[in-house]
C-alpha positions as CSV (number, residue, x, y, z in Angstrom):
1,X,-8.2,20.1,15.2
2,X,-8.4,22.0,11.7
3,X,-6.5,20.3,8.9
4,X,-4.5,22.6,6.6
5,X,-5.0,21.9,2.9
6,X,-1.7,20.6,2.1
7,X,-0.9,18.4,-0.6
8,X,0.4,15.4,0.3
9,X,0.1,13.1,-3.1
10,X,2.8,13.4,-5.7
11,X,2.5,13.5,-9.4
12,X,4.3,10.9,-11.5
13,X,6.7,12.2,-14.3
14,X,6.1,11.8,-18.0
15,X,8.2,9.0,-18.1
16,X,6.7,7.2,-15.3
17,X,3.3,7.9,-17.0
18,X,4.7,6.2,-20.1
19,X,6.0,3.3,-18.2
20,X,2.5,3.0,-16.3
21,X,0.8,3.0,-19.7
22,X,2.9,-0.1,-21.0
23,X,1.9,-1.7,-17.7
24,X,-1.6,-1.1,-18.4
25,X,-1.3,-2.6,-21.9
26,X,0.4,-5.6,-20.2
27,X,-2.7,-5.9,-17.7
28,X,-5.1,-5.9,-20.4
29,X,-3.3,-8.8,-22.0
30,X,-3.3,-10.6,-18.8
31,X,-6.8,-10.0,-17.5
32,X,-9.0,-12.5,-19.5
33,X,-12.5,-11.9,-20.5
34,X,-14.3,-15.0,-19.9
35,X,-17.4,-13.3,-19.2
36,X,-19.0,-9.9,-20.2
37,X,-18.7,-8.8,-16.5
38,X,-14.8,-9.0,-16.5
39,X,-14.7,-6.7,-19.4
40,X,-16.1,-4.3,-16.7
41,X,-13.5,-5.6,-14.3
42,X,-10.6,-4.9,-16.9
43,X,-11.6,-1.3,-17.4
44,X,-12.1,-0.7,-13.7
45,X,-8.5,-1.9,-13.0
46,X,-6.8,-0.1,-15.8
47,X,-8.7,2.9,-15.6
48,X,-8.7,3.2,-11.7
49,X,-6.4,6.2,-11.8
50,X,-3.6,4.4,-9.8
51,X,0.0,5.7,-9.9
52,X,1.3,1.9,-10.1
53,X,3.9,2.7,-7.5
54,X,4.3,-1.2,-7.1
55,X,5.2,-2.0,-10.5
56,X,7.1,1.1,-11.1
57,X,9.1,0.0,-8.0
58,X,10.0,-3.2,-9.9
59,X,11.1,-1.5,-12.8
60,X,13.3,1.0,-11.2
61,X,15.2,-1.9,-9.3
62,X,15.6,-3.9,-12.4
63,X,17.4,-0.8,-13.9
64,X,19.4,-0.3,-10.6
65,X,20.5,-3.9,-11.1
66,X,21.3,-3.2,-14.7
67,X,18.7,-5.6,-15.8
68,X,18.0,-5.3,-19.7
69,X,15.3,-7.9,-20.5
70,X,11.7,-7.8,-20.9
71,X,10.5,-10.1,-18.3
72,X,10.1,-7.1,-15.8
73,X,7.0,-6.1,-17.4
74,X,5.2,-9.4,-16.9
75,X,6.4,-9.4,-13.3
76,X,5.4,-5.9,-12.6
77,X,2.0,-6.4,-14.0
78,X,1.4,-9.5,-12.0
79,X,2.2,-7.5,-8.9
80,X,-0.2,-4.8,-9.8
81,X,-2.9,-7.6,-10.4
82,X,-2.3,-8.7,-6.8
83,X,-2.4,-5.3,-5.5
84,X,-5.8,-4.6,-7.6
85,X,-7.5,-7.7,-6.1
86,X,-6.5,-6.5,-2.6
87,X,-8.1,-3.3,-3.1
88,X,-11.4,-4.8,-4.5
89,X,-11.3,-7.1,-1.4
90,X,-10.6,-4.1,0.8
91,X,-13.5,-1.9,-0.3
92,X,-15.9,-4.6,0.4
93,X,-14.6,-5.2,3.8
94,X,-14.3,-1.7,4.7
95,X,-17.6,-0.8,3.0
96,X,-15.6,1.8,1.2
97,X,-17.9,4.2,-1.1
98,X,-15.2,5.7,-3.3
99,X,-11.5,5.2,-4.1
100,X,-9.3,7.9,-6.1
101,X,-12.6,9.8,-6.2
102,X,-14.4,7.3,-8.0
103,X,-17.3,5.1,-6.8
104,X,-15.8,1.5,-5.8
105,X,-16.8,-1.5,-7.7
106,X,-18.7,-3.1,-4.9
107,X,-20.9,0.1,-5.0
108,X,-21.9,-0.3,-8.9
109,X,-21.6,-4.1,-9.2
110,X,-22.4,-5.6,-5.5
111,X,-20.3,-7.3,-3.0
112,X,-20.3,-10.7,-4.4
113,X,-19.1,-10.0,-7.8
114,X,-16.6,-7.7,-6.5
115,X,-15.2,-10.3,-4.3
116,X,-15.3,-13.0,-7.0
117,X,-13.5,-10.3,-9.4
118,X,-10.6,-9.9,-6.9
119,X,-10.2,-13.8,-6.6
120,X,-10.3,-13.8,-10.7
121,X,-7.6,-11.2,-10.8
122,X,-5.4,-13.3,-8.5
123,X,-5.9,-16.2,-10.9
124,X,-5.1,-14.4,-14.1
125,X,-2.0,-13.3,-12.4
126,X,-0.6,-16.8,-11.2
127,X,-1.7,-18.3,-14.4
128,X,0.3,-15.8,-16.4
129,X,3.3,-16.1,-14.0
130,X,3.7,-19.8,-14.9
131,X,4.3,-18.8,-18.4
132,X,7.4,-16.6,-17.6
133,X,11.0,-17.5,-17.8
134,X,11.7,-17.2,-13.9
135,X,8.1,-18.2,-12.9
136,X,8.8,-21.2,-11.1
137,X,11.2,-19.3,-9.0
138,X,9.1,-16.5,-8.4
139,X,5.9,-18.8,-7.9
140,X,6.7,-19.0,-4.0
141,X,7.3,-15.2,-3.4
142,X,3.8,-14.4,-5.1
143,X,1.8,-17.0,-3.3
144,X,3.4,-16.0,0.0
145,X,2.1,-12.6,-0.7
146,X,-1.6,-13.7,-1.6
147,X,-1.4,-15.8,1.7
148,X,0.1,-13.1,3.9
149,X,-3.0,-10.7,2.5
150,X,-5.7,-12.9,3.8
151,X,-3.7,-13.7,7.2
152,X,-3.5,-10.0,7.7
153,X,-7.2,-9.2,7.0
154,X,-8.3,-11.8,9.1
155,X,-5.9,-10.7,11.8
156,X,-7.2,-7.1,11.4
157,X,-10.7,-8.2,11.6
158,X,-10.1,-10.0,14.8
159,X,-8.6,-7.0,16.4
160,X,-11.4,-4.6,15.2
161,X,-12.7,-2.6,18.2
162,X,-9.7,-3.7,20.3
163,X,-7.7,-0.9,21.7
164,X,-5.5,-3.4,23.3
165,X,-3.7,-4.4,20.1
166,X,-0.1,-4.6,20.5
167,X,2.4,-2.9,18.2
168,X,3.7,-6.4,17.2
169,X,0.1,-7.6,16.0
170,X,0.0,-4.2,14.2
171,X,3.5,-5.0,12.4
172,X,2.3,-8.4,11.5
173,X,-1.1,-6.8,10.1
174,X,0.9,-4.2,7.9
175,X,3.5,-6.9,7.0
176,X,0.7,-8.8,5.0
177,X,-1.4,-5.9,3.8
178,X,1.4,-3.6,2.3
179,X,5.0,-4.4,3.0
180,X,5.0,-7.9,1.8
181,X,3.9,-7.0,-2.1
182,X,6.6,-4.4,-1.9
183,X,9.2,-6.8,-0.8
184,X,8.1,-9.3,-3.6
185,X,8.5,-6.2,-6.1
186,X,12.0,-5.5,-5.2
187,X,13.0,-9.2,-4.5
188,X,11.7,-10.3,-8.0
189,X,13.5,-7.4,-9.5
190,X,16.8,-9.2,-7.9
191,X,15.8,-12.7,-9.0
192,X,15.3,-11.9,-12.6
193,X,18.5,-9.8,-12.4
194,X,20.5,-12.5,-11.4
195,X,21.7,-11.1,-8.1
196,X,23.7,-13.5,-5.9
197,X,21.2,-15.5,-3.8
198,X,22.9,-14.4,-0.6
199,X,22.4,-10.7,-1.5
200,X,18.5,-11.3,-2.4
201,X,17.7,-11.1,1.2
202,X,19.2,-7.3,1.2
203,X,16.7,-6.3,-1.4
204,X,13.7,-8.2,0.2
205,X,14.4,-6.4,3.3
206,X,14.5,-3.0,1.5
207,X,11.2,-3.7,0.2
208,X,9.7,-4.5,3.4
209,X,11.1,-1.2,4.8
210,X,9.4,0.5,1.7
211,X,6.0,-1.1,2.2
212,X,6.0,-0.4,5.8
213,X,6.7,3.4,5.1
214,X,3.6,3.3,2.6
215,X,1.3,2.0,5.1
216,X,2.4,4.1,8.0
217,X,1.9,7.1,5.5
218,X,-1.4,5.9,4.5
219,X,-2.5,5.5,8.1
220,X,-0.9,9.0,8.8
221,X,-3.1,10.7,5.7
222,X,-6.5,8.8,7.0
223,X,-6.1,11.4,9.8
224,X,-4.0,14.1,8.8
225,X,-5.1,14.7,4.8
226,X,-8.0,16.0,3.2
227,X,-10.9,13.9,1.6
228,X,-9.9,15.6,-1.8
229,X,-6.4,14.7,-1.6
230,X,-7.0,11.1,-0.2
231,X,-9.6,10.1,-2.6
232,X,-11.6,8.5,-0.5
233,X,-13.5,9.3,2.9
234,X,-11.2,10.4,6.3
235,X,-11.2,8.6,9.2
236,X,-12.5,5.2,7.7
237,X,-10.2,3.2,10.1
238,X,-11.5,5.1,13.1
239,X,-15.1,4.4,12.3
240,X,-14.3,0.7,11.7
241,X,-12.7,0.7,15.2
242,X,-9.0,-0.1,13.9
243,X,-6.2,0.8,16.0
244,X,-3.8,2.2,13.4
245,X,-0.4,3.8,13.7
246,X,-1.4,7.2,14.9
247,X,-3.5,6.0,17.7
248,X,-0.6,3.4,18.6
249,X,1.7,6.4,18.7
250,X,-1.0,8.4,20.7
251,X,-1.4,5.7,23.1
252,X,2.2,5.8,24.4
253,X,1.6,9.6,25.5
254,X,-1.9,9.4,27.1
255,X,-2.4,9.5,30.7
256,X,-4.3,6.7,32.5
257,X,-7.6,9.0,32.6
258,X,-7.3,10.1,28.9
259,X,-6.8,6.5,28.0
260,X,-9.8,5.4,29.8
261,X,-11.9,7.9,28.5
262,X,-10.8,7.4,24.9
263,X,-11.1,3.7,24.9
264,X,-14.2,3.3,26.8
265,X,-17.0,1.5,25.0
266,X,-14.7,1.6,21.8
267,X,-16.5,-1.5,20.5
268,X,-19.8,0.7,20.3
269,X,-19.9,2.3,17.2
270,X,-22.2,5.2,17.9
271,X,-20.5,6.2,21.3
272,X,-16.9,5.7,19.4
273,X,-18.3,8.0,16.6
274,X,-18.8,10.7,19.2
275,X,-15.3,10.6,20.4
276,X,-13.8,11.8,17.1
277,X,-13.2,15.2,18.1
278,X,-11.8,14.4,21.4
279,X,-9.3,11.9,19.7
280,X,-8.4,14.6,17.1
281,X,-7.7,16.9,20.0
282,X,-5.5,14.6,21.8
283,X,-3.4,14.1,18.7
284,X,-3.1,17.9,18.5
285,X,-2.2,18.1,22.3
286,X,0.5,15.3,22.1
287,X,1.7,16.5,18.6
288,X,1.1,13.3,17.0
289,X,1.2,14.8,13.2
290,X,4.6,15.6,13.8
291,X,5.8,12.9,15.4
292,X,4.8,10.5,12.5
293,X,5.9,12.9,10.0
294,X,9.3,13.1,11.3
295,X,9.4,9.3,11.4
296,X,8.2,9.2,7.9
297,X,11.0,11.8,6.9
298,X,13.7,9.4,8.5
299,X,12.4,6.6,6.8
300,X,12.5,8.0,3.5
301,X,16.2,9.4,4.2
302,X,17.0,6.0,4.9
303,X,15.7,4.3,1.8
304,X,17.2,7.3,-0.4
305,X,20.7,6.4,1.2
306,X,20.6,3.0,0.2
307,X,19.8,4.0,-3.5
308,X,22.6,6.8,-3.4
309,X,25.2,4.3,-2.2
310,X,24.2,1.7,-4.9
311,X,26.3,1.2,-7.9
312,X,24.4,0.9,-11.3
313,X,25.1,1.8,-14.8
314,X,21.6,3.5,-15.0
315,X,22.3,6.7,-13.3
316,X,19.0,8.4,-14.7
317,X,16.7,6.0,-13.0
318,X,18.8,6.1,-9.9
319,X,18.4,9.7,-9.7
320,X,14.6,9.2,-10.6
321,X,14.2,6.7,-7.7
322,X,15.6,9.1,-5.3
323,X,13.3,12.1,-6.6
324,X,10.4,9.7,-6.2
325,X,10.9,8.7,-2.7
326,X,11.5,12.4,-1.9
327,X,8.0,13.2,-3.0
328,X,6.6,10.9,-0.3
329,X,7.9,13.5,2.2
330,X,4.7,15.1,4.5
331,X,5.1,18.3,6.3
332,X,6.8,17.9,9.6
333,X,4.4,20.5,11.5
334,X,1.5,20.5,13.7
């Protein structure tokens, strides 16, 4: 199947770049340098090229909720530290050679140091959290995220090379891998903005939906993007034997014969590797690209409608949120 060279990544605005710069400065303050190696880790995290989507999500929801304090920057940076730590761990587990077009830390520094660097970032984040005004209330939220990250990774490893994974298990995995941190970013914005406790759940659920969108989109891009756009190798999940969203959607359409042929010897790396072209042909046959792109579009519209209907004094940020969500669209075509 030929993949069209369509741009899927979006560029952040000048204002968002300024916000990201403020977040980077806060990260620099939070990440300690107990050893020379951690200077390397700090530089790697700050200059990794990430768009800071999670901390920016926190900022925009604070604005949507009319928050005017300064604590958001600390909370946003802690969320980004957790994300950065998870990426370091993921790159070791996935044996990824590059991320955002650059060598991964474990390639330059080794697996052992990279795992410990991720642990160190988590510790720096939690240590800083205890110094904040709302730190005590936010602590259970962020420890929940860290716990769910570990649970989801173990669960994903247990279902490697297992084509019988259920959709429920997949949803549990992406809850921990991606959705729960987005949820924490939105929920913590509601907490520091003094939202009524009964309404906090509404924002938590929004964050979960947003996080799920990002993971499904990420799964989509692994099959329907380009290495240049993605910033890392394509089909990494397939080579690991992971059943991600595109294959789950495809599996529903397959005939018994196709299913048997595709998943036979799935746990044999070499035999599975030979089936990549067959898998891509099946995805084209059953219009999987279009189906998932349509689902992504519907999810984005749902998220945008929530923002549109939300009352706020900060109209400019509200409009920026809608525009940013719109940039997540992928082409609805085969």
